[in-house]
N, C-alpha and C positions, 0 to 999 in steps of 0.2 A: 412845187414841181412843174418844170415846165414839158412842153409836150414832146421837145427833143429829149427830154432826157428817159420821158419815159418810153416813145420809140427804142431806145437804146435801151434801156433795159430786157421790154418785151424779145430782143433781135439777140443776145444774150441767154435767156429762159429759151429763147428757141433750141438756138443752136447747141445749149447743153441736153437735149430734151430728143433731140437729131442725134450725137452724139452717142449718148446712154442705149435707143433707138438702133445704130447701124452694130452698137457693141454686143447687145443681148445679140440680132439679127446671127448676125457673125460667130457668136458662141453655140448655137445653133446649131445655125452651118456647120459648122465645126467635128460639134459631136451628131448628127446625122453622115456624116460623110465617113468618120471614123465607127460609125453602123453600133452605138453607145449608148443606151438609153438614159432616164435622169431617171437616181433611182426614188420614188415611189411607195407613198404611202401603200397605194395597191398592190401592189408588185410584194413588199414586207407580210401582207398578209395572205397573199397567194401562197407565197412561202411557206407561214407557218401551218398554212391548210394542208398541204404537204407533207410539213416535214409531221405536224400531229397523226394523220392518217397511213404515215409509215413507221408509226409507231418509233418514232427519233430511229431506226434501225440508222437512217443518214443524219448526217452532222445539219445545225440549221445551215449552215452557210451555204451548203451546196447545193436547199433550195431553193435560196437567192439567185437574182440575177449578180452579170460581175461587178456591176453598179453599186450593189446591197455588199458587196463582201467586205466589210471594213471591221467585223465581228474582232479578229487575232486582238487589235489594239482597250479590245471590249470581254476580259475576261468571266467579269463580274456579273456584266449584263448578260452575258447566255447564259454562266451556271444560273439567274436571278428565275433565264424564262423558263428552262427547263426544272428546276424546282417546282415552278407556278406548273407546268402542266403533269409532274408526278402527283401534281397534290391534287390534281381534278380529278386525273383516275385512280387513287387512293377513296378520294370522298364518293366516286362513282361508283368500288366497287362496295366498300359499307355501307352506302345508301342503296343496291340491289339485293345486298343477302337482309339488310334491314325491314327491304321493300318485300320479302320472301317471306320473313317469320310472322309479315303482318297481314295477309293475304286473306281474304276474307271467305275465307271455307265454306261461311253460309250465309245462302241465298233467299230470296233478291237487296240487293244492296240499296233498290230503290225501286220503289210503289210510282209508279208513273199512271195518273186519269184525266180523261177527257173527255169533252160531251159535248154533240153537237146536233143544233135541228135538223132533223129528215127533211133529205133536201136531194133525191133520185139524180141530177146533174149532178153533184159534188160524191157522187157512188169513188167513185176512180180515184181520184182526191186522197179518200177517206183509205181505198183499201192500198195505195201507197204507203199512207199513212203508218199503215195494222202492219203491212209486213215488213218494215225499214226496223219497227219498233220490236217483232218478234224478230229480227235480228242479232237484238244484244240481249234474249233470253243467255242465259236464269241469271242473267244479273241487274233484268229490269221482270219485273211482273207488270203486266198492263191493266187496267179499269175500266170501260167506259161506263158513263152513264144512259142513260134511255131508257125510253118505252116504248118507242117502238122496235116492233116484234123481228121486221126486217132488220133492222143494225143491230139488234141483239144475235140475230145468225151469222152477220158479217165478223163482228167482232171475235166470236163464237168458231167462227176457218181459223181466226189467228190466234188462234189459244186464249186469246184476253178474255175477260172476267167481266159483266155486266151485275149495276144494281140498277134500281130502280130514284126517277129524280121526286122528289116529296118532295122539297126546300127549293120552290123557284119566289120570281118575282117581276118584272116586267116584260109579259107574253112570254114568259114560261121559261123564263133564261135559269138559271141552279144557282141558288146560295155559295157564293167559291169559299164559306165558315165550313157551311155543311157539309160538303163534299171532304173541304180535310179533314173532319172530325169523323163522317161516319169509314172513310177512311182509312184512318189511324186509330181507330176503336178495333175493325173488321180483319187488320191483315198489319197488327202489330207485332210480329216478326219482322217485317224487315225496317229496315235501318234510317230511311232517308220513305219521305212522302213527300208528290210532288206535281203539278195541276196543269198542265201543255196545252193550250190551242192544240184545235185535229190537223191543223194543217200544217204543222212543222215534225219536220225529221233531224237524230244524230249520226252521231256516227261514233265507237268505241272512246273518242274523248269522251263523252261525259259519264261512263262511266269509268272509268280512265284515270278525271278530274274526282270526281266525288268521292271515290276509294283511296285518295289521296286524299281531300281533303278529313275525309274520317281518321284518316292517323296523325294528323297535325292536329283540328281541332277536341276542344272536351266534347263531350256528344251529352250533358245532365244540361249541360246551359245551349238556352235560343240560338239556331242559327234562322238564315235567310239568303238560297241565294235567291241569280236573277243574270240573263244578260240578255246583250240583242241581237238581231238574227239577223240573217242573211237574202234578200231576196232574188229567188229562182224563177226562171218561167216557167210554170207546171208542163206543158207543153216539153221543152227540155228536158223536165227530167221524167216524163211519161214514153219520152223513145228511146232515150239512153239505155246501151245496153250495162248489166251489170253494177246497177244503180247502188245498192248498198258497197260496194267496194270500189268506187271510181266518186260517191258521190262529193268528198273532197277535192275532187281535180275538178270536178262538173262546178263546183260551183265558184272555185280560182274566176276560171275561165267564163265565168258568165251571171255570177255570184254581185249582189250590189247591199254593203252591208248601210242597213235601213236604221232611222232615226233613234236616238238617246232612251227617246220620249214613247218606246210603245215597247211592252213586256211581255212577253207569248209563252213565261212560261214561270212560275214563281217553285222553289222549295224548299223545305223544313225538312226541319227532324221531330221527335216526339218532343221536345219541350218547346217547343213551340207552342207559345201560348191564344192560339189561337178563339178564343171564348172574349178576347179584347178587344176585336177585329165584329164590326157591326158587320149586318146583313149585305151586303155589296153582291149586284148579281155580276156571273161574267159576259164576256159578246157585248155590253153596252158602255158606251162615255164611263172617264173617271175614274171607274177601280182599281186599273194599277198604278198610275200613279199617286191615286190619293194614298192605296197602301205599305207602298212601297215608303215615301217620305215619311207615314204613320209609322212607319219600324223606327225610321232611324230620327227624326225630331219627338213622336210621340212614346213611344215607347226603350230609345237609347238601348235600341238594338242593333249589332256587326249584322253591316248586309254586306254578301259580300261580292260583287261582278266576276261571270266566268264568260264573259266574250271571247276571252286573249284563246282560252282553251276550251270550250266548247263550240264545236259548230252547231248554228239551228236552223236549220234549210227551212224557211217559209216556202208553199208553194206557192204563187202567186201566178193568182186567174185577173181574166179582164172585169168579170161579176161579180168576184169579192176580190180583188183588187189589195191594197193597202189602208183601208180606211171603209171597210165594209159597217165597223159599228154603227159610220155617223149616219147612213141610211138606213137603219130598222125604226120605225113608228116606234120604237119604246126605247131610243138611242138617249134621252136622260134622263131615264128610273133613277141612274144612280145618284142624278144632283140633285134629283127631289127629295130623296130620301138624306139627303145629307145635310137642306135644308131643312127637311121636316123635323130633324137630330141637334138641330142650331151647330152643325158644322161648318165650320168656314174651312175649306181645303186648299192651300195652296201645292200647286202640284209641280212644278216646280224643282223643288227639293228631293221629288218620289222618280228623276229620270233614274238611269243605270251611273250615272258617270257623276251622280252623289255619291252612292254606294263608299261607303269606310273601305270597302278593302278590295282585290279584286286577285285571280288567277295568273298563274304567270308561272311555263316552264325552264328548268334551267335549266345548265350546261349536261347534267344525267338523266334527263328527262323527267325529269321530276314535278309536282304539281307543286308548287309554294306559296304562299296565302302575304301579301306582304302588305302593307296599309299603304290606301290614296295617296300621297304627295302630294298633287295638283286638282283642286276642284274649278268646277265651272261656278261666276261670280253668282247665280241665280241657287246656287244650291245651300245655300248659310239657311240653318233654322232659324225660327221668330223670333225673339228672346220671346213672347210669351206662346205658347202654344195652341193653335185654335178647334184643337184635335180631339 
């Protein structure tokens, strides 16, 4: 093809684009001159929200801008929308009635337990945690494992029970399964049992989520619950006014969702077979991801990720920070235990994003447990279980 032919085609294409561009600008200017905005998805959503807030007292057309009022020709569409809204209201009413009928009038819903290494510099942090958990009473009861008389006094100030640490390793760190078994035996009226790191705070979403799960799941079968945390500078939390009521707002404004490999709490029911877990200790590397991966791949028990419905706020300090376990001289105690037991752990399968199920709020503000549809590529269990 000659260069003159190419030039001619280029001029034609450029001319067409120029005409289209001028036409578009002209139409836009014409619309603006008439002060008529185009109908957008946002304007329809805003109208639908207004329609719902008015409980349908206004017609749907009246909630929309003029540019979107073309529903008179689509009666079937409008009727379908109205019926869908009515179905939601009906569903929520039934759901609320069922929820009230299933209210758990016997408490606690969960026994939360924790432990920490005696450290005067962290007394304010532990006090904040105990104050926070006390606000969730009577739906939760708290147990602190400690051999320190000062920490026993601190715990009891906030109504927490205390138990001595009798099984430990790695420089005095308690054995996780022993703590679970001890609490499950001593406080067997509780419906759920959970270990939580001593720098984690919650809102009422914790008990709301757990009560939802109790209504959904068969408690004769084992369940295992985990979730991610949100990091917030402890100084912001210490200086906050009415911290418990404002915790969610403070976290939204100042918090950062931490990695899926960090798991600061584990919750199970009485049916969970803790006897099948080896004697890993808390506060040292490798125990959290190993347990979750073992539950998923070695025990074939569904793990539920609570991240989307439970706010777990981590009091982040410069001293402890987000990688405190790496700094301990006994950091690799659990890895040495795996080697001794000839266990080859694969930690990637134990991330929260590898859980088979997760919790969500539906339109009725109810908790739903749904199957996870997409997985991280490293979540796949090995064909030969190495646990």
